[in-house]
N, C-alpha and C positions, 0 to 999 in steps of 0.2 A: 650823356657822361654822368648824371646824377646819382643813378643804379648801381654804376661802379664805382663811384665816389663814396657812397654810403657803405658797398663791400667791403671797400680796402678799410675802411673807420675801424671792422670788424676783425681786420686780418694782424693789423699793424698798428703802431703809436701811430695818432696827427702828424708827429714832430715828423712823419716819415713821410709825408704825404703833397704833395706841389701840385698848385694847379694853376694852368697859364705859365709853366714852366720857359723861361729861357734857354736854349738849348745850348746855345754859345758858354754857356754853366759847366755843361758836361761835355764838352769834347775838346781836341785841346787844338783845335784849328783856331778854337773860339770864336768860330760863326756859326750860325743856326736860329731860326726864327723858333717859336714858342710848340711846346707841348703840350696838348690838352692838358695830360694828368701823367708826372711822373711819380714813381714813388723806388722807394731803397729800401727794401725788405731786408730786417736785419738776422733772419734764420733760414735754413734751407726751408722748413717748414711753411715759414711764409711766402718764403718763392712759389712754392708748387701751388699752394693755395691762391693766389696771385693768379697763377699760369690758367687756372681753372675760371676764369669770368670772361665775358662771354663779351669780350668788346676786340677790337685789332690791338694785337700786343706788339710793341719790338725790346728784346731783350741787348742791353750794351754794360759796358765794364768802364774801363776807362775814358773813353769815345776816344782811342788816340787811334784807329784807323777807319774812322767814320766819319765822313764830312755830309752837315744837317741842311739841307735846301732852306732856303729863307721864309719856307712859309710855313714853315714846323711838320711836325709830324699829330696827326689826328689819332685819336684812339690815347692807350697807354701806354708808356715808356717804363721796363721796370732796369732798373740799375743793382748789377749785383756787387757791389763795392764793399757791401757790408757782411758780406759772405766772407770774411779772409782766413777762416782759422787753419793752421798747418800743424801737422802732426808730423813726429819722427816716426816713423815703424820699425820693425827686425827687415835685415837683409837690406840694410842703404836703399831703400825704401822714403822716401816722403809724398802726403795722402793732403794735397792744397783743396781748398775750397773757392769757385770759379771764382772769386772776387778777388783773390789775393793778389798781389802786384808781383808781377816777375822779379822784380829788384829783391824784393823782401824776403822770394823762395828761395832765390842764388845766396843772400845772406843766409838766411835758416841752413843751407847745404854748407857751406863755408863753415860758419859756426859748429857744424858736427863733423866737419873733416869730412864731405863728401862732395866729390867730382863730378864732375858732368853737366852743370847747368852755368858754367862760368858764361858763354856767350848768349844768355838770355837777359845777362845784371844787367844792361841799359835799355834792354828794349821795356818803353815806356807803360806796357799795356798790363792787363790782366790774364791770367790762368784760362780761363773762361776762350777769350778770344782769338787769345795763340795755339790753342788747340784745336778749336775748330778754323784755322786756317791755314794751322801745321807752320805757323811763325818760326823764324830766323832768320840767324844775322852768325857774322862771319866763323862761316865752316860748319856749323849745328842747327838742329830742327827739332820741334816736338816731336818729331817721329824717333829720334831717336833715341830718347827717355820716357815717353810715356807710354804706361803699359796697361793702364786699364781707365776705362771713366764712365763713371755713375750719372745719369741723363735723365730728363724729364719732356715728355709731348706736351703738348697745348693741351693737354686736359688732365695732365698733374700726375698721367701714372708714370712709374719710375721704372728705368733698367742701368743695363751697364754691357756696356762694349768691351772686346780686347783687341779685336781688329779694326781699326782706326783708319784703314784705307788713306793712308796716309801718299801726300804727291805735292809737288808745289803748290803752295798755298791755298792746299783741298784738304782735307777731310771726307768723313763717313759723315760729319755733322754739315758739311757744306751744302745750302740750297734746300735744308731739311727744318721744318718746326718743332727742332730739339734743342731743349737747352740744357745748356752742362752744368753742373752740379759743384763736382769732384773730380779730379783723375790723382792719380797713384804714377809720381815721378821715383824711375830706379834709377840710381845712380850709382860710382866707384867709390872704396875707401880710396882718400886723398893725403896728400900732405896739406894743413893747413896753410902756409906760409906763400907756396908753389901756385894753391887757388887763389891766396891773395894779388901773387905777380899778375895770374893770368887777367888777374877782373879789373887791375890797375891800367896793362898795359890795353886792353880792350877798350876802356873809359879813354886813354889818351888818344888813342887813334881814333874811338869814336869823337870824341872833344873837339882832334883837329881836322877831321871832314865831313862832320857834318852839322848842318845850321840849328843847335839842341835850344841857342836861345831864344828863337824864334817861334810863335805860332805854327804850327803844322801835323801831319798826322804820318809823318814819316818818308820814309818810299811811297812817292807818289804812282807810280807804274810798275805792273809787273816787268820784271826782266826777259825780254823778250829770246827767245831761240837763237842763239850763237852772235847776242849782243847783248851790250847794257848799257839803260833807257838812259842813264846820265848823261853816259857819252854822247849817244847819238841827239841828244838834246844841246849840249855844249858844241857838238861841230854842226848842228843848225843853226849857231850863232846866236843860241837865245839864253844863255845864262846871265842872268839878271833883269830878263825883258820884265815886262809889268803892266799888271791888266788892273786897273783899280787902284783898291791896296794889294791883291795879291801880287805874290813875282815868284817865279823860277830865282831860288836860292845860289846867290853870287858864290858859294860855299861851295856847294853841289848840287848838282844841276837835276836830281834825279828828284830834288824834292820842291814843292809849291810850298810856300811860305806866306805867312800873315804877316805883311808889315807893320799892321797895329790898326788898320780900320778897312781890312775888306769884307768885302759881304760874299755872302755862298757863292751867287751867280757872277762876281771878278772871280772866283777860284776854278768854277767851273767854266767858265768862257777862256780862262787863260788854259786849263786842260786842252779844251776841245782845239784850242789856236795851235799847243806843243803838237798833238796826236796831230794836226792836217799837217803842220810844216816838216816835222818827221817822215808823214808816209811820203811826200810832195818831195820831195828830198833825197829817203832813202826805201824808199819801199816796204815802209814798216811798221806794222801798227801795232800802236800804243793802247796798251789794256789795264786799265785802273787796277792798282792792288789797295787803294782806298776805294770802302764801300758809300756808294752815293745813296741817301735816304730823306726820304719826306715830303714835300710836295714844295710846288715853285711858287711865287705869290697872286 
C-alpha cells in the first residue's frame, strides 16, 4: 500500500488521505474496523485518478447503507462526499455530483420551486448511492426523476447512461465496477409553499415512526414480495430484541440500531437471528437492504 499512498499524494492534498482509518467514523451504523487507506477526493478529476490506482477499491458516500465488518477493509476506500456541486439547468433539471446529500438537493429544488424530489428530503445518503440502489421513500424512487448519469469504470474511463434499468433497490450500476460521478434530475415547476408543506409532513411522519436519533443504516431488510419486513419481525416477537449493543428498534422493527457500543459482529448476529426467526415462523426469506462489506476479525 506504500505505492498507493505515494501515488495518492500526487493526486490530492495530504489532508484528504487517511491511513488505518476507522470506518466507524464513516458509516451511520458507527461500527466497522480499519481501512488500509481512505481518501476523500475534492474533484471529479481527482476521483478518476484514484480509480486508476492498482489496488482493491471501495467507493462510499455517507456510509448510510453499509455495514463494515470489524476486521475492516483491505485496499483503498474512496469517499465521494466532497464531490457535492449542484447546478440548476434549463427545463426544470438539476445536475448534482455523486457526493451531494439528498437533503441538500431537495432544499435546492425547493428554493427553485421545483417539485418531485420531496420524497428524498429525509433520506440520509448521497446521490451516487441513491441512484445505484434506486433509493426511495414515501412513494417516490430515483427512477422517477433521474434522466442521465455520468460514470467512470475502475480504469477511469468516462461514460454516460440514460437507460438506468431501475427496479426495486437495483439499477444499471448494481454489482458492476462503475462509479457514479453525477446525475441529471428532471423535476417539475411547483409552488414553494406546497413543496415546504410536503417536506414538513414527510419529516413529521419519519420522526414519528423511525429511530432517526439512533445509529443505524435505515431499513435493514428489503421488502419481501407481499409482506412488510418490519411487520414480520414485530409479529415474530422481536421488537426490542438485543444482541450485544445491537437492537431491533422499539420504534420500527424494520430497523436494527446501535444502542451505543455495538460491534459489527453484534449487528450481523442480530441480522442472522432475525432472518432465521422470520423464516421459521412465516417461511419468508428476509434479504438485507444494507450492504455488508469488509473482513471479519
